[in-house]
PyMOL Python script that loads the backbone (N, CA, C, O; Angstrom):
from pymol import cmd

cmd.read_pdbstr("""\
ATOM      1  N   MET A   1       7.473  13.239   6.943  1.00  0.00           N
ATOM      2  CA  MET A   1       8.465  12.834   5.995  1.00  0.00           C
ATOM      3  C   MET A   1       7.446  11.719   5.015  1.00  0.00           C
ATOM      4  O   MET A   1       6.764  10.781   5.428  1.00  0.00           O
ATOM      5  N   ASN A   2       7.609  12.155   3.753  1.00  0.00           N
ATOM      6  CA  ASN A   2       7.082  11.105   2.796  1.00  0.00           C
ATOM      7  C   ASN A   2       8.038   9.838   2.593  1.00  0.00           C
ATOM      8  O   ASN A   2       9.258   9.988   2.523  1.00  0.00           O
ATOM      9  N   ASN A   3       7.523   8.780   2.515  1.00  0.00           N
ATOM     10  CA  ASN A   3       8.297   7.547   2.608  1.00  0.00           C
ATOM     11  C   ASN A   3       8.687   7.293   0.960  1.00  0.00           C
ATOM     12  O   ASN A   3       8.565   6.127   0.583  1.00  0.00           O
ATOM     13  N   ASN A   4       9.101   8.197   0.052  1.00  0.00           N
ATOM     14  CA  ASN A   4       9.498   7.611  -1.222  1.00  0.00           C
ATOM     15  C   ASN A   4      11.073   7.758  -1.469  1.00  0.00           C
ATOM     16  O   ASN A   4      11.756   8.422  -0.690  1.00  0.00           O
ATOM     17  N   ILE A   5      11.471   7.291  -2.275  1.00  0.00           N
ATOM     18  CA  ILE A   5      12.818   7.016  -2.358  1.00  0.00           C
ATOM     19  C   ILE A   5      13.573   8.339  -2.814  1.00  0.00           C
ATOM     20  O   ILE A   5      14.671   8.711  -2.398  1.00  0.00           O
ATOM     21  N   ILE A   6      12.613   9.098  -3.932  1.00  0.00           N
ATOM     22  CA  ILE A   6      13.415  10.282  -4.345  1.00  0.00           C
ATOM     23  C   ILE A   6      13.477  11.232  -3.241  1.00  0.00           C
ATOM     24  O   ILE A   6      14.453  11.980  -3.283  1.00  0.00           O
ATOM     25  N   ASN A   7      12.683  11.385  -2.275  1.00  0.00           N
ATOM     26  CA  ASN A   7      12.659  12.377  -1.161  1.00  0.00           C
ATOM     27  C   ASN A   7      13.563  11.952  -0.373  1.00  0.00           C
ATOM     28  O   ASN A   7      14.294  12.814   0.113  1.00  0.00           O
ATOM     29  N   PHE A   8      13.761  10.764  -0.062  1.00  0.00           N
ATOM     30  CA  PHE A   8      14.841  10.190   0.844  1.00  0.00           C
ATOM     31  C   PHE A   8      16.183  10.421   0.195  1.00  0.00           C
ATOM     32  O   PHE A   8      17.095  10.711   0.969  1.00  0.00           O
ATOM     33  N   SER A   9      16.449  10.348  -1.032  1.00  0.00           N
ATOM     34  CA  SER A   9      17.971  10.379  -1.687  1.00  0.00           C
ATOM     35  C   SER A   9      18.117  11.913  -1.671  1.00  0.00           C
ATOM     36  O   SER A   9      19.254  12.365  -1.538  1.00  0.00           O
ATOM     37  N   ILE A  10      17.090  12.742  -1.792  1.00  0.00           N
ATOM     38  CA  ILE A  10      17.383  14.408  -1.555  1.00  0.00           C
ATOM     39  C   ILE A  10      17.714  14.803  -0.423  1.00  0.00           C
ATOM     40  O   ILE A  10      18.614  15.641  -0.351  1.00  0.00           O
ATOM     41  N   LEU A  11      17.140  14.358   0.663  1.00  0.00           N
ATOM     42  CA  LEU A  11      17.406  14.798   2.026  1.00  0.00           C
ATOM     43  C   LEU A  11      18.561  14.131   2.450  1.00  0.00           C
ATOM     44  O   LEU A  11      19.293  14.833   3.147  1.00  0.00           O
ATOM     45  N   LYS A  12      18.979  12.893   2.224  1.00  0.00           N
ATOM     46  CA  LYS A  12      20.239  12.170   2.497  1.00  0.00           C
ATOM     47  C   LYS A  12      21.288  13.000   1.779  1.00  0.00           C
ATOM     48  O   LYS A  12      22.193  13.434   2.492  1.00  0.00           O
ATOM     49  N   PHE A  13      21.318  13.329   0.318  1.00  0.00           N
ATOM     50  CA  PHE A  13      22.501  14.071  -0.182  1.00  0.00           C
ATOM     51  C   PHE A  13      22.634  15.436   0.605  1.00  0.00           C
ATOM     52  O   PHE A  13      23.768  15.781   0.937  1.00  0.00           O
ATOM     53  N   PHE A  14      21.660  16.158   0.894  1.00  0.00           N
ATOM     54  CA  PHE A  14      21.880  17.406   1.991  1.00  0.00           C
ATOM     55  C   PHE A  14      22.387  16.911   3.346  1.00  0.00           C
ATOM     56  O   PHE A  14      22.839  17.764   4.109  1.00  0.00           O
ATOM     57  N   ASP A  15      22.367  15.785   3.689  1.00  0.00           N
ATOM     58  CA  ASP A  15      22.697  15.527   4.916  1.00  0.00           C
ATOM     59  C   ASP A  15      21.594  16.017   6.070  1.00  0.00           C
ATOM     60  O   ASP A  15      22.042  16.430   7.140  1.00  0.00           O
ATOM     61  N   ILE A  16      20.166  15.972   5.854  1.00  0.00           N
ATOM     62  CA  ILE A  16      18.879  16.424   6.502  1.00  0.00           C
ATOM     63  C   ILE A  16      18.752  15.313   7.317  1.00  0.00           C
ATOM     64  O   ILE A  16      19.039  14.288   6.699  1.00  0.00           O
ATOM     65  N   GLN A  17      18.405  15.107   8.570  1.00  0.00           N
ATOM     66  CA  GLN A  17      17.926  14.040   9.339  1.00  0.00           C
ATOM     67  C   GLN A  17      16.626  14.253   9.457  1.00  0.00           C
ATOM     68  O   GLN A  17      16.034  15.314   9.652  1.00  0.00           O
ATOM     69  N   THR A  18      16.066  12.773   9.278  1.00  0.00           N
ATOM     70  CA  THR A  18      14.592  12.553   8.953  1.00  0.00           C
ATOM     71  C   THR A  18      13.970  11.898  10.143  1.00  0.00           C
ATOM     72  O   THR A  18      14.707  11.172  10.810  1.00  0.00           O
ATOM     73  N   LYS A  19      12.979  12.012  10.436  1.00  0.00           N
ATOM     74  CA  LYS A  19      12.225  11.212  11.319  1.00  0.00           C
ATOM     75  C   LYS A  19      10.895  10.737  10.782  1.00  0.00           C
ATOM     76  O   LYS A  19       9.996  11.522  10.482  1.00  0.00           O
ATOM     77  N   PRO A  20      10.785   9.189  10.651  1.00  0.00           N
ATOM     78  CA  PRO A  20       9.875   8.509   9.893  1.00  0.00           C
ATOM     79  C   PRO A  20       8.398   8.851  10.800  1.00  0.00           C
ATOM     80  O   PRO A  20       8.350   9.031  12.017  1.00  0.00           O
ATOM     81  N   ARG A  21       7.321   8.879   9.905  1.00  0.00           N
ATOM     82  CA  ARG A  21       6.245   8.835  10.605  1.00  0.00           C
ATOM     83  C   ARG A  21       5.853   7.870  11.743  1.00  0.00           C
ATOM     84  O   ARG A  21       6.344   6.742  11.750  1.00  0.00           O
ATOM     85  N   LYS A  22       4.974   8.265  12.724  1.00  0.00           N
ATOM     86  CA  LYS A  22       4.831   7.138  13.843  1.00  0.00           C
ATOM     87  C   LYS A  22       4.000   5.933  13.061  1.00  0.00           C
ATOM     88  O   LYS A  22       3.065   6.020  12.265  1.00  0.00           O
ATOM     89  N   GLY A  23       4.645   4.862  13.550  1.00  0.00           N
ATOM     90  CA  GLY A  23       3.982   3.698  13.286  1.00  0.00           C
ATOM     91  C   GLY A  23       4.188   2.976  11.677  1.00  0.00           C
ATOM     92  O   GLY A  23       3.578   2.016  11.205  1.00  0.00           O
ATOM     93  N   THR A  24       5.217   3.770  11.083  1.00  0.00           N
ATOM     94  CA  THR A  24       5.367   3.175   9.775  1.00  0.00           C
ATOM     95  C   THR A  24       6.605   2.185   9.720  1.00  0.00           C
ATOM     96  O   THR A  24       7.514   2.139  10.548  1.00  0.00           O
ATOM     97  N   ARG A  25       6.465   1.403   8.583  1.00  0.00           N
ATOM     98  CA  ARG A  25       7.210   0.275   8.549  1.00  0.00           C
ATOM     99  C   ARG A  25       7.371  -0.026   7.181  1.00  0.00           C
ATOM    100  O   ARG A  25       6.430   0.181   6.415  1.00  0.00           O
ATOM    101  N   PRO A  26       8.648  -0.575   6.692  1.00  0.00           N
ATOM    102  CA  PRO A  26       8.534  -1.369   5.256  1.00  0.00           C
ATOM    103  C   PRO A  26       8.019  -2.791   5.294  1.00  0.00           C
ATOM    104  O   PRO A  26       8.310  -3.598   6.177  1.00  0.00           O
ATOM    105  N   ILE A  27       7.139  -3.056   4.142  1.00  0.00           N
ATOM    106  CA  ILE A  27       6.656  -4.416   3.771  1.00  0.00           C
ATOM    107  C   ILE A  27       7.117  -4.999   2.880  1.00  0.00           C
ATOM    108  O   ILE A  27       6.633  -4.538   1.846  1.00  0.00           O
ATOM    109  N   GLN A  28       7.993  -5.996   2.617  1.00  0.00           N
ATOM    110  CA  GLN A  28       8.291  -6.679   1.557  1.00  0.00           C
ATOM    111  C   GLN A  28       7.229  -7.380   0.810  1.00  0.00           C
ATOM    112  O   GLN A  28       6.781  -8.410   1.316  1.00  0.00           O
ATOM    113  N   VAL A  29       6.771  -6.980  -0.298  1.00  0.00           N
ATOM    114  CA  VAL A  29       6.003  -8.027  -1.057  1.00  0.00           C
ATOM    115  C   VAL A  29       6.635  -8.418  -2.438  1.00  0.00           C
ATOM    116  O   VAL A  29       7.029  -7.657  -3.322  1.00  0.00           O
ATOM    117  N   ILE A  30       6.637  -9.711  -2.410  1.00  0.00           N
ATOM    118  CA  ILE A  30       7.035 -10.564  -3.324  1.00  0.00           C
ATOM    119  C   ILE A  30       6.118 -11.088  -4.424  1.00  0.00           C
ATOM    120  O   ILE A  30       5.220 -11.792  -3.962  1.00  0.00           O
ATOM    121  N   TRP A  31       6.093 -10.961  -5.584  1.00  0.00           N
ATOM    122  CA  TRP A  31       5.239 -11.528  -6.690  1.00  0.00           C
ATOM    123  C   TRP A  31       5.763 -12.600  -7.155  1.00  0.00           C
ATOM    124  O   TRP A  31       6.948 -12.586  -7.486  1.00  0.00           O
ATOM    125  N   LYS A  32       4.889 -13.903  -7.294  1.00  0.00           N
ATOM    126  CA  LYS A  32       5.365 -14.961  -8.136  1.00  0.00           C
ATOM    127  C   LYS A  32       4.639 -15.224  -9.282  1.00  0.00           C
ATOM    128  O   LYS A  32       3.412 -15.153  -9.214  1.00  0.00           O
ATOM    129  N   MET A  33       5.312 -15.585 -10.578  1.00  0.00           N
ATOM    130  CA  MET A  33       4.542 -15.962 -11.802  1.00  0.00           C
ATOM    131  C   MET A  33       3.160 -17.011 -11.478  1.00  0.00           C
ATOM    132  O   MET A  33       3.235 -17.842 -10.572  1.00  0.00           O
ATOM    133  N   LEU A  34       2.224 -16.901 -12.111  1.00  0.00           N
ATOM    134  CA  LEU A  34       1.028 -17.563 -11.884  1.00  0.00           C
ATOM    135  C   LEU A  34       1.111 -18.704 -13.183  1.00  0.00           C
ATOM    136  O   LEU A  34       1.821 -18.535 -14.174  1.00  0.00           O
ATOM    137  N   GLU A  35       0.457 -19.586 -13.010  1.00  0.00           N
ATOM    138  CA  GLU A  35       0.080 -20.298 -14.097  1.00  0.00           C
ATOM    139  C   GLU A  35      -0.852 -19.384 -15.122  1.00  0.00           C
ATOM    140  O   GLU A  35      -1.488 -18.402 -14.738  1.00  0.00           O
ATOM    141  N   VAL A  36      -0.831 -19.839 -16.413  1.00  0.00           N
ATOM    142  CA  VAL A  36      -1.523 -19.216 -17.468  1.00  0.00           C
ATOM    143  C   VAL A  36      -3.072 -19.286 -17.305  1.00  0.00           C
ATOM    144  O   VAL A  36      -3.677 -20.357 -17.241  1.00  0.00           O
ATOM    145  N   GLY A  37      -3.689 -18.014 -17.240  1.00  0.00           N
ATOM    146  CA  GLY A  37      -5.070 -18.132 -17.036  1.00  0.00           C
ATOM    147  C   GLY A  37      -5.442 -17.578 -15.651  1.00  0.00           C
ATOM    148  O   GLY A  37      -6.545 -17.090 -15.403  1.00  0.00           O
ATOM    149  N   TRP A  38      -4.547 -17.678 -14.864  1.00  0.00           N
ATOM    150  CA  TRP A  38      -4.904 -17.226 -13.465  1.00  0.00           C
ATOM    151  C   TRP A  38      -4.344 -15.522 -13.225  1.00  0.00           C
ATOM    152  O   TRP A  38      -3.370 -15.017 -13.784  1.00  0.00           O
ATOM    153  N   ILE A  39      -5.210 -14.893 -12.302  1.00  0.00           N
ATOM    154  CA  ILE A  39      -5.013 -13.463 -11.904  1.00  0.00           C
ATOM    155  C   ILE A  39      -4.910 -13.385 -10.481  1.00  0.00           C
ATOM    156  O   ILE A  39      -5.605 -14.020  -9.689  1.00  0.00           O
ATOM    157  N   LYS A  40      -3.945 -12.518 -10.181  1.00  0.00           N
ATOM    158  CA  LYS A  40      -3.591 -12.210  -8.738  1.00  0.00           C
ATOM    159  C   LYS A  40      -4.212 -10.709  -8.199  1.00  0.00           C
ATOM    160  O   LYS A  40      -4.168  -9.584  -8.698  1.00  0.00           O
ATOM    161  N   ILE A  41      -4.712 -11.152  -7.149  1.00  0.00           N
ATOM    162  CA  ILE A  41      -5.640  -9.650  -6.539  1.00  0.00           C
ATOM    163  C   ILE A  41      -4.705  -9.511  -5.267  1.00  0.00           C
ATOM    164  O   ILE A  41      -4.422 -10.366  -4.427  1.00  0.00           O
ATOM    165  N   ASN A  42      -4.312  -8.207  -5.364  1.00  0.00           N
ATOM    166  CA  ASN A  42      -3.792  -7.717  -3.884  1.00  0.00           C
ATOM    167  C   ASN A  42      -4.750  -6.832  -3.280  1.00  0.00           C
ATOM    168  O   ASN A  42      -5.176  -5.869  -3.917  1.00  0.00           O
ATOM    169  N   THR A  43      -5.129  -7.075  -2.100  1.00  0.00           N
ATOM    170  CA  THR A  43      -6.161  -6.156  -1.116  1.00  0.00           C
ATOM    171  C   THR A  43      -5.290  -5.674  -0.147  1.00  0.00           C
ATOM    172  O   THR A  43      -4.262  -6.175   0.310  1.00  0.00           O
ATOM    173  N   ASP A  44      -6.032  -4.298   0.172  1.00  0.00           N
ATOM    174  CA  ASP A  44      -5.351  -3.628   1.295  1.00  0.00           C
ATOM    175  C   ASP A  44      -6.653  -2.949   1.912  1.00  0.00           C
ATOM    176  O   ASP A  44      -7.626  -2.772   1.180  1.00  0.00           O
ATOM    177  N   GLU A  45      -6.685  -2.552   3.295  1.00  0.00           N
ATOM    178  CA  GLU A  45      -7.624  -1.913   3.873  1.00  0.00           C
ATOM    179  C   GLU A  45      -7.148  -0.706   4.764  1.00  0.00           C
ATOM    180  O   GLU A  45      -6.165  -0.815   5.496  1.00  0.00           O
ATOM    181  N   ILE A  46      -7.906   0.476   4.669  1.00  0.00           N
ATOM    182  CA  ILE A  46      -7.446   1.631   5.583  1.00  0.00           C
ATOM    183  C   ILE A  46      -8.464   2.087   6.185  1.00  0.00           C
ATOM    184  O   ILE A  46      -9.509   2.308   5.573  1.00  0.00           O
ATOM    185  N   ALA A  47      -8.291   2.366   7.869  1.00  0.00           N
ATOM    186  CA  ALA A  47      -9.314   2.733   8.537  1.00  0.00           C
ATOM    187  C   ALA A  47      -8.675   3.727   9.480  1.00  0.00           C
ATOM    188  O   ALA A  47      -7.642   3.442  10.086  1.00  0.00           O
ATOM    189  N   LYS A  48      -9.331   4.984   9.617  1.00  0.00           N
ATOM    190  CA  LYS A  48      -8.428   5.872  10.553  1.00  0.00           C
ATOM    191  C   LYS A  48      -9.305   6.095  11.640  1.00  0.00           C
ATOM    192  O   LYS A  48     -10.515   6.296  11.534  1.00  0.00           O
ATOM    193  N   LYS A  49      -8.557   6.047  12.845  1.00  0.00           N
ATOM    194  CA  LYS A  49      -8.904   5.902  14.153  1.00  0.00           C
ATOM    195  C   LYS A  49      -9.589   4.956  14.427  1.00  0.00           C
ATOM    196  O   LYS A  49      -9.983   4.374  13.416  1.00  0.00           O
ATOM    197  N   CYS A  50     -10.030   4.384  15.664  1.00  0.00           N
ATOM    198  CA  CYS A  50     -10.906   3.306  15.961  1.00  0.00           C
ATOM    199  C   CYS A  50     -11.885   3.269  15.308  1.00  0.00           C
ATOM    200  O   CYS A  50     -12.014   2.336  14.515  1.00  0.00           O
ATOM    201  N   MET A  51     -12.908   4.275  15.422  1.00  0.00           N
ATOM    202  CA  MET A  51     -14.024   4.574  14.642  1.00  0.00           C
ATOM    203  C   MET A  51     -14.261   5.644  13.637  1.00  0.00           C
ATOM    204  O   MET A  51     -14.498   6.798  13.994  1.00  0.00           O
ATOM    205  N   GLY A  52     -14.207   5.317  12.487  1.00  0.00           N
ATOM    206  CA  GLY A  52     -14.246   6.452  11.335  1.00  0.00           C
ATOM    207  C   GLY A  52     -14.245   5.664  10.018  1.00  0.00           C
ATOM    208  O   GLY A  52     -14.181   4.436   9.970  1.00  0.00           O
ATOM    209  N   TYR A  53     -14.315   6.431   9.015  1.00  0.00           N
ATOM    210  CA  TYR A  53     -14.227   6.097   7.703  1.00  0.00           C
ATOM    211  C   TYR A  53     -13.324   5.003   7.317  1.00  0.00           C
ATOM    212  O   TYR A  53     -12.215   4.962   7.850  1.00  0.00           O
ATOM    213  N   ALA A  54     -13.684   4.049   6.395  1.00  0.00           N
ATOM    214  CA  ALA A  54     -12.831   3.015   6.094  1.00  0.00           C
ATOM    215  C   ALA A  54     -12.799   2.812   4.400  1.00  0.00           C
ATOM    216  O   ALA A  54     -13.803   3.106   3.752  1.00  0.00           O
ATOM    217  N   ILE A  55     -11.815   2.392   3.860  1.00  0.00           N
ATOM    218  CA  ILE A  55     -11.849   2.023   2.338  1.00  0.00           C
ATOM    219  C   ILE A  55     -11.151   0.848   1.994  1.00  0.00           C
ATOM    220  O   ILE A  55     -10.274   0.697   2.844  1.00  0.00           O
ATOM    221  N   TYR A  56     -11.122   0.092   1.297  1.00  0.00           N
ATOM    222  CA  TYR A  56     -10.494  -0.956   0.738  1.00  0.00           C
ATOM    223  C   TYR A  56     -10.047  -0.675  -0.842  1.00  0.00           C
ATOM    224  O   TYR A  56     -10.542   0.172  -1.585  1.00  0.00           O
ATOM    225  N   SER A  57      -9.004  -1.591  -1.150  1.00  0.00           N
ATOM    226  CA  SER A  57      -8.704  -1.067  -2.515  1.00  0.00           C
ATOM    227  C   SER A  57      -8.082  -2.517  -3.026  1.00  0.00           C
ATOM    228  O   SER A  57      -7.563  -3.285  -2.216  1.00  0.00           O
ATOM    229  N   ASP A  58      -8.179  -2.827  -4.438  1.00  0.00           N
ATOM    230  CA  ASP A  58      -7.766  -4.025  -5.025  1.00  0.00           C
ATOM    231  C   ASP A  58      -6.730  -3.791  -5.914  1.00  0.00           C
ATOM    232  O   ASP A  58      -6.632  -2.624  -6.293  1.00  0.00           O
ATOM    233  N   PHE A  59      -5.827  -4.695  -6.403  1.00  0.00           N
ATOM    234  CA  PHE A  59      -4.832  -4.399  -7.445  1.00  0.00           C
ATOM    235  C   PHE A  59      -4.853  -5.634  -8.345  1.00  0.00           C
ATOM    236  O   PHE A  59      -4.441  -6.642  -7.772  1.00  0.00           O
ATOM    237  N   LEU A  60      -5.181  -5.781  -9.443  1.00  0.00           N
ATOM    238  CA  LEU A  60      -5.105  -7.090 -10.110  1.00  0.00           C
ATOM    239  C   LEU A  60      -3.934  -7.232 -11.372  1.00  0.00           C
ATOM    240  O   LEU A  60      -3.605  -6.379 -12.197  1.00  0.00           O
ATOM    241  N   ARG A  61      -3.588  -8.214 -11.251  1.00  0.00           N
ATOM    242  CA  ARG A  61      -2.106  -8.533 -12.036  1.00  0.00           C
ATOM    243  C   ARG A  61      -2.379  -9.793 -12.840  1.00  0.00           C
ATOM    244  O   ARG A  61      -2.826 -10.803 -12.297  1.00  0.00           O
ATOM    245  N   GLY A  62      -2.102  -9.724 -14.160  1.00  0.00           N
ATOM    246  CA  GLY A  62      -2.322 -11.183 -14.849  1.00  0.00           C
ATOM    247  C   GLY A  62      -1.026 -12.278 -14.395  1.00  0.00           C
ATOM    248  O   GLY A  62      -0.233 -12.078 -13.476  1.00  0.00           O
ATOM    249  N   ASN A  63      -1.050 -13.195 -15.095  1.00  0.00           N
ATOM    250  CA  ASN A  63       0.029 -14.410 -14.634  1.00  0.00           C
ATOM    251  C   ASN A  63       1.429 -13.856 -15.380  1.00  0.00           C
ATOM    252  O   ASN A  63       2.411 -14.560 -15.143  1.00  0.00           O
ATOM    253  N   GLN A  64       1.635 -12.809 -16.162  1.00  0.00           N
ATOM    254  CA  GLN A  64       2.977 -12.217 -16.500  1.00  0.00           C
ATOM    255  C   GLN A  64       3.472 -11.138 -15.657  1.00  0.00           C
ATOM    256  O   GLN A  64       4.620 -10.703 -15.755  1.00  0.00           O
ATOM    257  N   GLY A  65       2.482 -10.643 -14.708  1.00  0.00           N
ATOM    258  CA  GLY A  65       2.623  -9.360 -13.764  1.00  0.00           C
ATOM    259  C   GLY A  65       2.245  -8.312 -14.676  1.00  0.00           C
ATOM    260  O   GLY A  65       2.816  -7.231 -14.533  1.00  0.00           O
ATOM    261  N   ASP A  66       1.492  -8.420 -15.477  1.00  0.00           N
ATOM    262  CA  ASP A  66       1.152  -7.252 -16.326  1.00  0.00           C
ATOM    263  C   ASP A  66      -0.214  -6.679 -15.424  1.00  0.00           C
ATOM    264  O   ASP A  66      -1.053  -7.404 -14.890  1.00  0.00           O
ATOM    265  N   TYR A  67      -0.192  -5.215 -15.413  1.00  0.00           N
ATOM    266  CA  TYR A  67      -1.405  -4.574 -14.780  1.00  0.00           C
ATOM    267  C   TYR A  67      -2.789  -4.795 -15.656  1.00  0.00           C
ATOM    268  O   TYR A  67      -2.792  -4.551 -16.863  1.00  0.00           O
ATOM    269  N   ILE A  68      -3.821  -5.215 -15.052  1.00  0.00           N
ATOM    270  CA  ILE A  68      -5.256  -5.723 -15.502  1.00  0.00           C
ATOM    271  C   ILE A  68      -6.085  -4.414 -14.940  1.00  0.00           C
ATOM    272  O   ILE A  68      -6.799  -3.737 -15.679  1.00  0.00           O
ATOM    273  N   GLY A  69      -5.897  -4.141 -13.525  1.00  0.00           N
ATOM    274  CA  GLY A  69      -6.864  -2.997 -13.562  1.00  0.00           C
ATOM    275  C   GLY A  69      -6.797  -2.932 -11.727  1.00  0.00           C
ATOM    276  O   GLY A  69      -6.110  -3.686 -11.039  1.00  0.00           O
ATOM    277  N   SER A  70      -7.724  -1.800 -11.195  1.00  0.00           N
ATOM    278  CA  SER A  70      -7.829  -1.752  -9.783  1.00  0.00           C
ATOM    279  C   SER A  70      -8.869  -0.842  -9.461  1.00  0.00           C
ATOM    280  O   SER A  70      -9.241   0.047 -10.226  1.00  0.00           O
ATOM    281  N   PHE A  71      -9.424  -1.098  -8.133  1.00  0.00           N
ATOM    282  CA  PHE A  71     -10.309  -0.034  -7.760  1.00  0.00           C
ATOM    283  C   PHE A  71     -10.332   0.037  -6.205  1.00  0.00           C
ATOM    284  O   PHE A  71      -9.710  -0.737  -5.477  1.00  0.00           O
ATOM    285  N   THR A  72     -11.214   1.174  -5.735  1.00  0.00           N
ATOM    286  CA  THR A  72     -11.050   1.200  -4.499  1.00  0.00           C
ATOM    287  C   THR A  72     -12.784   1.482  -3.965  1.00  0.00           C
ATOM    288  O   THR A  72     -13.660   1.967  -4.681  1.00  0.00           O
ATOM    289  N   SER A  73     -12.911   1.131  -2.852  1.00  0.00           N
ATOM    290  CA  SER A  73     -14.595   1.152  -2.558  1.00  0.00           C
ATOM    291  C   SER A  73     -14.466   1.726  -1.022  1.00  0.00           C
ATOM    292  O   SER A  73     -13.642   1.354  -0.187  1.00  0.00           O
ATOM    293  N   PHE A  74     -15.499   2.735  -0.859  1.00  0.00           N
ATOM    294  CA  PHE A  74     -15.683   3.399   0.582  1.00  0.00           C
ATOM    295  C   PHE A  74     -16.620   2.400   1.344  1.00  0.00           C
ATOM    296  O   PHE A  74     -17.709   2.064   0.878  1.00  0.00           O
ATOM    297  N   MET A  75     -16.163   1.971   2.477  1.00  0.00           N
ATOM    298  CA  MET A  75     -16.964   1.024   3.394  1.00  0.00           C
ATOM    299  C   MET A  75     -17.578   1.488   4.269  1.00  0.00           C
ATOM    300  O   MET A  75     -18.021   0.723   5.125  1.00  0.00           O
ATOM    301  N   GLY A  76     -17.862   3.131   4.381  1.00  0.00           N
ATOM    302  CA  GLY A  76     -18.472   3.713   5.329  1.00  0.00           C
ATOM    303  C   GLY A  76     -18.099   3.817   6.754  1.00  0.00           C
ATOM    304  O   GLY A  76     -16.868   3.784   6.723  1.00  0.00           O
ATOM    305  N   VAL A  77     -18.397   3.902   7.746  1.00  0.00           N
ATOM    306  CA  VAL A  77     -18.001   4.169   9.290  1.00  0.00           C
ATOM    307  C   VAL A  77     -17.746   2.801   9.840  1.00  0.00           C
ATOM    308  O   VAL A  77     -18.750   2.103   9.985  1.00  0.00           O
ATOM    309  N   GLN A  78     -16.588   2.286  10.173  1.00  0.00           N
ATOM    310  CA  GLN A  78     -16.462   1.206  10.477  1.00  0.00           C
ATOM    311  C   GLN A  78     -15.461   1.346  12.010  1.00  0.00           C
ATOM    312  O   GLN A  78     -14.848   2.371  12.312  1.00  0.00           O
ATOM    313  N   ASN A  79     -15.480   0.248  12.725  1.00  0.00           N
ATOM    314  CA  ASN A  79     -14.519   0.226  14.008  1.00  0.00           C
ATOM    315  C   ASN A  79     -13.710  -0.788  13.802  1.00  0.00           C
ATOM    316  O   ASN A  79     -13.933  -1.981  13.599  1.00  0.00           O
ATOM    317  N   SER A  80     -12.483  -0.005  13.898  1.00  0.00           N
ATOM    318  CA  SER A  80     -11.255  -1.406  14.150  1.00  0.00           C
ATOM    319  C   SER A  80     -10.685  -1.475  15.216  1.00  0.00           C
ATOM    320  O   SER A  80     -10.715  -0.592  16.074  1.00  0.00           O
ATOM    321  N   ILE A  81     -10.025  -2.652  15.305  1.00  0.00           N
ATOM    322  CA  ILE A  81      -9.475  -3.125  16.490  1.00  0.00           C
ATOM    323  C   ILE A  81      -8.327  -2.014  16.894  1.00  0.00           C
ATOM    324  O   ILE A  81      -7.452  -1.767  16.064  1.00  0.00           O
ATOM    325  N   CYS A  82      -8.329  -1.436  17.992  1.00  0.00           N
ATOM    326  CA  CYS A  82      -7.530  -0.491  18.450  1.00  0.00           C
ATOM    327  C   CYS A  82      -6.504  -1.093  19.431  1.00  0.00           C
ATOM    328  O   CYS A  82      -5.666  -0.369  19.969  1.00  0.00           O
TER     329      CYS A  82
END
""", "prot")
cmd.dss("prot")
cmd.show_as("cartoon", "prot")
cmd.util.cbc("prot")
cmd.orient("prot")
């Protein structure tokens, strides 16, 4: 099951029962307006399995919430805490 609202709405309309992916849960992210001249950077990391490929990504916003840029970088094979 994908966790986007359009898919969820369609499944709900047809009364189809869904089972979320194991370990998924919603996370609330609140953006607060910054002072002029400041940039906010949100960072996230992903690692598959305990020992495997890993990436990180950043999303940049200006003080009014406007999109400035984003990037993703490959970190190689990493060991995550399991």
